[in-house]
C-alpha positions as CSV (number, residue, x, y, z in Angstrom):
1,M,66.5,86.4,20.6
2,V,63.1,87.3,19.3
3,K,60.3,84.9,20.2
4,T,56.6,84.7,19.1
5,L,53.4,84.6,21.0
6,Y,50.0,83.7,19.4
7,L,47.4,84.8,21.9
8,M,43.9,83.5,20.9
9,R,40.5,84.3,22.2
10,H,38.2,81.3,22.7
11,G,35.4,80.4,20.2
12,Q,31.9,81.7,20.6
13,T,30.0,80.4,23.6
14,L,26.4,80.2,24.5
15,F,26.8,83.2,26.8
16,N,28.4,85.2,24.0
17,K,25.5,84.4,21.8
18,L,23.0,85.3,24.5
19,Q,25.0,88.5,25.4
20,K,25.5,87.4,29.0
21,I,28.5,88.6,31.1
22,Q,30.9,85.7,31.2
23,G,34.1,86.0,33.3
24,I,34.8,83.2,35.8
25,C,31.5,81.5,35.0
26,D,31.5,79.3,32.0
27,S,29.3,78.2,29.1
28,P,29.9,75.7,26.3
29,L,31.1,76.6,22.8
30,T,28.3,76.9,20.3
31,A,28.2,75.0,17.0
32,K,29.6,78.3,15.4
33,G,32.3,78.5,18.1
34,I,33.4,74.9,17.3
35,A,33.3,75.4,13.5
36,D,35.2,78.7,13.8
37,T,37.8,77.3,16.1
38,K,38.5,74.4,13.6
39,K,39.0,77.1,10.9
40,V,41.7,78.7,13.0
41,G,43.4,75.3,13.4
42,K,43.3,74.8,9.6
43,Y,44.8,78.3,9.1
44,F,47.7,77.4,11.4
45,Q,48.2,74.2,9.4
46,R,48.0,75.9,6.0
47,E,50.4,78.6,7.1
48,H,52.8,76.0,8.6
49,I,52.6,77.7,12.0
50,K,53.8,75.3,14.7
51,F,54.1,75.8,18.4
52,D,56.8,74.7,20.8
53,H,54.2,74.6,23.5
54,A,50.5,75.4,24.0
55,Y,48.8,76.9,27.1
56,S,45.2,77.5,28.0
57,S,43.2,79.2,30.6
58,T,41.7,76.7,33.1
59,Q,38.2,77.6,32.0
60,E,36.6,75.0,29.8
61,R,35.7,77.3,26.9
62,A,39.4,78.1,26.4
63,C,40.5,74.4,26.9
64,D,37.9,73.2,24.4
65,T,39.1,75.9,21.9
66,L,42.7,74.8,22.2
67,E,41.9,71.2,21.8
68,L,40.0,72.0,18.5
69,V,42.9,74.1,17.2
70,T,45.7,71.6,17.9
71,K,46.1,68.1,19.0
72,Q,49.4,68.8,20.8
73,P,49.6,68.5,24.6
74,Y,49.1,71.7,26.5
75,Q,49.2,73.1,30.0
76,R,46.2,74.8,31.8
77,L,47.2,77.9,33.6
78,K,45.1,79.8,36.1
79,G,47.0,83.0,35.2
80,L,45.3,83.0,31.8
81,K,41.7,82.9,33.2
82,E,39.2,85.6,32.5
83,W,38.4,88.7,34.6
84,N,36.2,87.9,37.6
85,F,33.1,90.2,37.2
86,G,31.7,89.3,40.6
87,L,27.9,89.7,41.0
88,F,27.6,90.7,37.3
89,E,28.5,87.1,36.2
90,G,25.8,85.5,34.1
91,E,23.8,88.7,33.9
92,D,22.8,90.6,30.7
93,Q,25.6,92.6,29.2
94,F,23.6,95.8,29.2
95,I,24.0,96.1,33.0
96,N,27.8,96.2,32.7
97,P,29.4,99.1,34.5
98,K,30.0,102.2,32.4
99,Y,33.2,102.1,30.3
100,D,35.6,105.0,31.1
101,V,37.1,106.1,27.7
102,K,39.8,108.0,29.5
103,I,41.3,104.9,31.1
104,G,40.0,102.4,28.5
105,S,38.4,100.2,31.1
106,V,35.7,100.0,33.8
107,G,38.6,100.2,36.3
108,D,37.6,99.0,39.7
109,A,33.8,98.9,39.1
110,F,33.6,95.2,39.7
111,V,35.6,95.2,43.0
112,P,32.7,96.3,45.3
113,N,30.7,93.5,43.8
114,G,33.2,90.7,44.5
115,G,35.1,91.0,41.2
116,D,38.7,91.9,40.1
117,S,40.1,95.3,39.3
118,A,41.4,95.9,35.8
119,D,44.9,96.6,37.1
120,A,45.0,93.2,38.9
121,V,43.9,91.3,35.8
122,Q,46.4,93.2,33.6
123,K,49.2,92.5,36.0
124,R,48.4,88.8,36.2
125,M,48.3,88.5,32.4
126,V,51.5,90.4,31.9
127,E,53.3,88.3,34.5
128,V,52.1,84.9,33.3
129,L,52.8,85.6,29.6
130,T,56.2,87.1,30.3
131,D,57.1,84.1,32.4
132,L,56.0,81.7,29.5
133,M,58.1,83.6,27.0
134,N,61.1,83.6,29.2
135,R,61.2,79.9,29.4
136,K,64.2,78.6,27.5
137,D,62.4,76.1,25.3
138,N,59.5,78.5,24.3
139,Q,60.3,80.1,21.0
140,Q,56.9,80.1,19.5
141,I,53.8,79.4,21.6
142,L,50.1,79.4,21.5
143,A,48.1,80.7,24.5
144,V,44.2,80.6,24.5
145,G,42.4,82.9,26.8
146,H,39.5,85.4,27.0
147,G,38.5,88.7,25.5
148,A,38.6,91.1,28.5
149,S,41.9,89.7,30.0
150,I,43.5,89.7,26.5
151,Y,42.4,93.3,26.0
152,L,43.9,94.4,29.3
153,F,47.2,92.6,28.4
154,L,47.2,94.3,25.0
155,K,46.5,97.7,26.6
156,N,49.7,97.3,28.6
157,W,51.8,97.3,25.4
158,I,50.1,99.7,22.9
159,P,48.1,102.9,23.4
160,L,44.4,102.8,23.7
161,D,43.8,104.8,20.5
162,E,45.8,102.3,18.5
163,I,43.7,99.5,20.0
164,V,40.5,101.2,19.1
165,K,41.6,102.0,15.5
166,H,43.5,98.8,14.6
167,V,42.4,95.8,16.8
168,E,39.2,94.0,16.2
169,M,39.1,91.2,18.8
170,K,36.2,88.8,18.1
171,N,35.8,85.3,19.2
172,C,38.6,83.2,17.7
173,S,40.8,86.3,17.0
174,V,44.5,85.6,17.3
175,L,46.9,88.4,18.3
176,K,50.4,87.9,17.2
177,F,53.2,89.4,19.3
178,T,57.0,89.2,19.2
179,F,58.9,89.2,22.5
180,S,62.4,90.4,23.3
181,D,64.1,92.1,26.2
182,N,61.1,91.3,28.4
183,K,58.7,93.3,26.2
184,F,55.9,92.3,23.9
185,H,55.5,94.0,20.5
186,Y,52.1,93.7,18.9
187,N,52.3,92.7,15.3
188,E,48.8,92.0,14.0
189,T,45.4,90.5,14.7
190,I,44.5,87.4,12.7
191,N,40.8,87.1,12.1
192,V,40.2,84.0,10.1
193,V,36.4,83.9,10.7
194,D,33.6,86.4,10.4
């Protein structure tokens, strides 16, 4: 049986606006983030998209996003949290480690500074989302998370060059996947807001 996952990135936060590195540290949604998130909720209503269950990262920016998108009960899951960037947390984005185009990531650059490796975050995201989709009563779910961890999850299922060409993941982007035989198949990115 084919199931559907809507995987949403949280709305714009203060740190997003200020271009600060935001992983395990948190900052509140901005007025734009709140307004954009409500637009996504209206999109789901207009398109008659309903969810059997909803899940969020334990971080407040994701929980706040989910609560603005839908009024249904949801579960907070640590497995959906953002990448831990270690000592880079809260710093200006321009000091981020250099992106390696060959691997499509910064790899283990955060590990010596108390952060997570890209592989560990990717493994965690694949495991938690696979577990959710394998639950008997989950046919169509919403999960709200974070840009870097969602990117690493996506990279597990489609080639890097396809991501670069076809996926624009902004705040409030929703990635739609189908799920069958323990595999996710990327369908589209829904960008309701600018």
